C-alpha positions in Angstrom: -106.2 149.4 30.6 -107.4 146.8 33.1 -110.9 147.8 34.0 -111.5 145.9 37.2 -111.0 147.3 40.7 -107.5 148.5 40.6 -106.5 148.5 44.2 -108.0 148.1 47.6 -105.9 150.0 50.2 -106.4 149.7 53.9 -104.2 152.0 55.9 -104.0 153.7 59.3 -103.0 157.0 57.8 -100.5 158.0 55.1 -97.5 155.6 54.9 -94.5 157.1 53.1 -91.9 154.7 51.7 -89.3 155.9 54.2 -91.7 155.1 57.1 -92.4 151.7 55.7 -88.8 150.8 55.4 -88.2 152.0 58.9 -90.7 149.5 60.3 -90.2 147.1 57.4 -96.9 138.8 54.1 -108.9 123.1 48.7 -107.3 121.4 48.6 -104.2 120.9 46.4 -100.7 120.1 47.6 -97.2 119.5 46.6 -98.1 116.8 44.2 -101.8 117.6 44.0 -102.2 114.0 42.8 -105.4 112.5 41.4 -106.6 111.9 45.0 -106.6 115.6 45.6 -110.0 117.0 46.4 -111.5 120.4 46.5 -114.1 121.0 48.9 -118.3 126.6 49.6 -117.7 129.7 48.3 -117.4 132.1 51.2 -118.0 135.5 49.7 -116.4 138.6 51.2 -117.0 142.3 50.6 -114.2 143.9 48.6 -113.3 147.1 50.3 -112.1 149.8 48.0 -110.1 152.9 48.8 -112.3 155.9 48.2 -110.7 158.4 45.7 -109.2 161.4 47.4 -111.0 164.6 46.4 -108.7 167.5 45.9 -109.6 170.6 47.9 -111.0 173.4 45.7 -109.4 176.8 46.4 -112.0 179.2 47.7 -111.5 182.9 46.7 -111.4 185.5 49.4 -114.9 186.9 49.9 -115.6 190.5 48.8 -117.3 192.6 51.5 -120.9 193.4 50.9 -121.4 197.0 49.7 -123.7 199.2 51.8 -127.0 200.2 50.2 -126.9 203.5 48.3 -130.5 204.6 49.2 -132.0 205.1 52.6 -134.5 202.4 53.5 -138.1 203.6 54.2 -139.3 204.0 57.7 -141.1 200.9 58.9 -144.8 201.0 59.4 -145.9 201.4 63.1 -147.6 198.0 63.0 -144.6 196.1 61.4 -141.4 195.2 63.3 -138.1 196.1 61.6 -136.1 193.2 60.3 -132.7 192.6 62.1 -129.8 193.0 59.6 -128.0 189.7 58.8 -124.3 189.8 59.7 -122.0 189.4 56.7 -120.1 186.1 57.0 -116.4 186.1 57.6 -114.3 185.5 54.4 -113.1 181.9 54.0 -109.3 181.7 54.2 -107.5 180.8 51.0 -105.8 177.3 51.4 -102.1 177.3 52.2 -101.3 175.2 49.1 -103.0 174.7 45.8 -104.9 171.6 44.8 -102.0 170.7 42.5 -99.5 170.8 45.3 -101.9 168.7 47.5 -102.1 166.0 44.8 -98.4 166.0 44.2 -97.8 165.3 47.9 -100.2 162.3 47.8 -98.4 161.0 44.7 -95.3 160.5 46.7 -97.0 158.3 49.3 -96.3 154.6 49.6 -99.8 153.2 48.9 -100.4 155.3 45.9 -97.2 154.2 44.2 -97.8 150.6 45.2 -101.3 150.8 43.7 -99.7 151.8 40.4 -97.5 148.7 40.6 -100.6 146.5 41.3 -102.2 148.1 38.2 -99.2 147.2 36.0 -99.1 143.6 37.3 -102.9 143.2 36.7 -102.3 144.3 33.1 -99.5 141.8 32.7 -101.7 139.0 34.1 -104.5 139.9 31.8 -102.2 139.8 28.8 -100.6 136.5 29.7 -103.7 134.7 30.9 -106.9 136.6 29.8 -109.2 134.3 31.7 -107.2 134.3 34.9 -107.9 135.8 38.3 -105.3 137.4 40.6 -105.0 138.6 44.2 -102.1 140.4 45.9 -101.7 141.4 49.6 -98.9 143.3 51.1 -99.1 143.6 54.9 -96.7 145.7 57.0 -95.6 144.8 60.5 -98.2 147.2 62.0 -100.9 145.2 60.0 -101.4 147.9 57.4 -102.8 146.2 54.3 -102.2 147.2 50.7 -103.8 144.9 48.2 -105.3 144.1 44.8 -108.6 142.1 45.3 -106.9 141.0 48.5 -110.1 140.1 50.4 -111.5 137.9 47.7 -112.3 134.4 49.0 -110.1 131.7 47.3 -109.6 128.0 47.4 -106.8 127.7 49.9 -105.0 124.6 48.6 -101.9 123.7 50.7 -101.0 127.4 51.4 -102.8 127.1 54.8 -100.8 124.1 56.0 -98.7 126.4 58.3 -102.0 127.3 60.1 -102.7 123.6 60.7 -99.2 123.2 62.0 -99.6 126.2 64.3 -102.9 124.9 65.6 -101.3 121.5 66.3 -98.3 123.1 68.0 -100.6 125.1 70.2 -102.7 122.1 71.1 -100.2 119.3 71.5 -96.7 120.8 71.6 -93.5 120.6 69.6 -92.7 116.9 70.0 -96.2 115.8 68.8 -95.8 117.9 65.6 -92.2 117.4 64.7 -92.7 113.9 63.1 -95.1 115.4 60.5 -93.6 118.9 60.0 -91.0 118.1 57.3 -93.3 116.1 55.1 -96.3 118.5 55.6 -94.6 121.8 55.2 -91.5 121.2 53.1 -92.6 118.4 50.9 -96.3 119.6 51.1 -97.4 116.0 51.5 -101.2 115.7 51.8 -101.2 112.7 54.1 -98.8 114.4 56.6 -101.0 117.5 56.4 -104.0 115.4 57.4 -102.1 114.1 60.4 -101.3 117.7 61.5 -105.1 118.3 61.5 -105.5 115.2 63.7 -102.8 116.3 66.1 -104.6 119.7 66.4 -107.8 118.0 67.5 -109.6 117.7 64.2 -111.1 120.0 61.6 -113.3 121.9 64.0 -110.4 122.4 66.4 -108.3 123.9 63.5 -111.2 126.2 62.6 -111.6 127.3 66.2 -107.9 128.1 66.4 -107.9 130.0 63.1 -110.8 132.1 64.2 -110.0 132.7 67.9 -106.2 132.7 68.1 -105.0 133.7 64.6 -108.1 136.1 64.4 -108.8 135.2 60.8 -112.6 135.5 60.0 -112.8 134.0 56.5 -110.2 131.2 56.5 -111.9 127.9 56.9 -111.1 124.2 56.6 -114.1 122.1 55.4 -112.6 118.7 54.7 -109.2 117.0 54.2 -110.0 113.4 53.5 -106.6 111.9 52.6 -106.4 108.6 54.4 -109.5 109.5 56.4 -112.9 110.1 54.6 -114.4 111.3 57.9 -112.0 114.2 58.4 -114.6 116.8 57.8 -116.1 119.8 59.7 -119.1 119.1 61.9 -121.2 121.2 59.6 -119.7 119.9 56.4 -122.0 120.1 53.4 -121.1 117.8 50.6 -123.1 119.9 48.1 -120.5 122.7 48.5 -117.3 121.0 47.4 -115.0 124.1 47.5 -115.1 124.8 51.2 -111.4 125.0 52.0 -111.1 128.8 51.7 -108.9 131.7 52.5 -108.0 135.2 51.2 -104.6 136.8 50.5 -105.1 139.4 53.1 -105.7 136.8 55.8 -102.8 134.6 54.7 -100.5 137.7 54.9 -101.9 138.7 58.3 -101.2 135.2 59.6 -97.6 135.4 58.6 -97.3 138.9 60.2 -98.7 137.6 63.5 -96.5 134.5 63.3 -93.3 136.4 62.6 -94.0 138.8 65.5 -94.4 135.8 67.9 -98.0 136.6 68.7 -99.5 133.1 68.1 -97.3 130.5 69.8 -94.9 130.0 72.6 -91.2 130.9 71.9 -90.1 127.3 71.2 -93.0 126.4 69.0 -92.8 129.7 67.1 -89.1 129.3 66.4 -89.6 125.7 65.2 -92.5 126.7 62.8 -90.5 129.6 61.4 -87.5 127.3 60.8 -89.6 124.8 58.9 -90.9 127.6 56.7 -87.4 128.8 56.2 -86.4 125.3 55.0 -88.9 125.4 52.2 -87.6 125.8 48.6 -86.3 129.2 47.8 -86.0 128.8 44.1 -87.3 126.8 41.1 -84.9 124.1 39.9 -86.9 123.5 36.8 -89.9 125.1 35.0 -92.1 122.4 36.4 -91.2 123.0 40.0 -93.9 124.7 42.1 -92.7 125.1 45.6 -90.3 128.0 45.3 -92.3 130.4 43.2 -92.6 133.3 45.6 -88.8 133.6 46.2 -87.4 132.5 42.9 -86.6 135.9 41.5 -85.6 137.7 44.7 -81.9 138.4 45.4 -80.4 135.1 46.8 -79.6 136.6 50.2 -83.2 137.9 50.6 -84.7 134.5 49.5 -82.5 132.6 52.0 -83.7 134.9 54.9 -87.4 134.7 53.9 -90.0 132.1 54.8 -93.0 130.9 52.9 -95.4 128.1 51.9 -97.0 127.6 48.5 -100.2 125.8 47.6 -101.3 124.8 44.1 -103.8 122.9 42.0 -102.0 121.9 38.8 -103.3 120.8 35.4 -103.1 117.0 35.9 -105.0 117.5 39.2 -107.9 119.7 38.4 -110.1 121.3 35.7 -108.9 124.7 34.5 -111.6 126.5 36.6 -109.8 125.3 39.7 -106.2 125.5 38.7 -104.2 128.0 40.7 -100.9 128.9 42.4 -100.9 130.6 45.9 -97.7 131.5 47.7 -97.4 133.5 50.9 -94.8 134.3 53.5 -92.5 136.9 55.1 -90.0 138.7 53.0 -86.9 139.9 55.0 -85.0 142.8 53.5 -81.2 143.2 53.7 -81.6 145.7 56.6 -83.7 143.2 58.5 -86.9 145.1 58.0 -89.7 142.9 56.6 -93.2 142.6 55.2 -95.7 139.8 54.6 -96.7 139.0 51.0 -99.4 136.7 49.6 -100.0 136.3 45.9 -102.5 134.2 43.9 -103.1 133.5 40.2 -105.9 131.2 39.2 -108.0 129.9 36.3 -105.5 130.8 33.7 -105.3 128.7 30.6 -101.5 128.4 30.7 -100.2 127.1 34.0 -96.6 127.9 33.2 -97.5 131.5 32.8 -99.6 131.4 36.0 -96.4 130.5 37.9 -94.2 132.9 36.0 -96.6 135.8 36.9 -96.6 135.0 40.6 -92.8 135.0 40.6 -92.7 138.2 38.6 -95.2 139.9 40.9 -93.3 138.9 44.1 -90.1 140.2 42.7 -91.5 143.6 41.6 -93.3 144.1 44.9 -90.1 143.4 46.7 -88.1 145.7 44.5 -90.6 148.5 45.2 -90.7 148.1 48.9 -86.9 147.7 49.2 -86.3 150.5 46.7 -84.0 148.2 44.8 -83.9 149.9 41.4 -81.2 147.7 40.1 -83.1 144.4 40.5 -84.3 143.0 37.1 -87.4 140.8 37.7 -88.2 140.0 34.1 -86.8 136.8 32.5 -86.3 135.7 28.9 -89.4 133.9 27.8 -91.8 135.6 30.1 -95.3 135.6 28.8 -94.7 133.0 26.1 -96.5 129.7 26.8 -94.4 126.6 26.4 -96.6 123.5 25.9 -93.6 121.3 26.8 -93.6 122.5 30.4 -97.2 121.6 31.2 -98.6 119.6 28.3 -101.7 118.9 30.2 -102.6 122.6 30.5 -105.4 124.1 28.6 -109.1 125.1 29.0 -110.4 121.6 29.2 -110.5 119.3 32.2 
């Protein structure tokens, strides 16, 4: 049994599956080449769902029996005590504790928590030293997650935020020349130019905080082609300052998909670029289609996402990771945002396999697609030929 925090669930009330489907989310990059840099560990408080305490049935109170003997007459100097009224009996609950718990067991977030627990056990089996985070955000911004608020190195998964900030600041025509390379090829140099178009690192952070309303997502430095592209309060002693969390990535995609962040033309363009990203993996060494790889083809083609990674020939094992986040559109056009991360695992091929498996199983749960098989032959078995550089060393 996985003994860490199983699931952090944030809801605005009970959310049954039917209701969900009725309304239904550094530094590294595509190549994460040797010039990739990681730049402050921003800690967040992990909120946990308090366990529901089952109501204890209270038996009907038995009326107090009257005394059998006559009380003595009070002394003339002592005032008689006023009798205390017998309390009204407490009504017996309408349903038993077992019935109450059975009703909870059918609710969306309790069942999804069980799925998160299973995926955590799989991750621990495949990569015992790894860390994972999962966030599912519904259109009303209800969040269901596993370690979803943990601060993580953002890698290239936040390039859509830089593009959104640039679109808001400079307009569509100023961003278009960089969009394909930055978002679809995940080119680090084009990503840096998006930051410049937005007005610089501080301008990106201001947009992220004030427009996207993300408190813990921060850009510290992106020095590809420009060593001075850093935040005004950049601290070189904290080299891991490009941070985000899976809940905030998923929230960004929810707000983008609902059209809350940009004008209509800019919003449509950014969504189209994110639709044009890879929807599958063409080889085991591919990295940019992990989230959608095991989804039904028609679902993958309708969904948008952006991945970010730090791969073995880029970084030491303690920094290696895969993040992928986006909007998953179901066949009935309902949707949800999904963000998944696996990091620090010894085997990078299994890191990517697990993200793909987790995305598929979460989709199958939300869509109630019981016929979808998410497992693949060879899952959980490390193949050193795929990532020969992988291992625990640098």
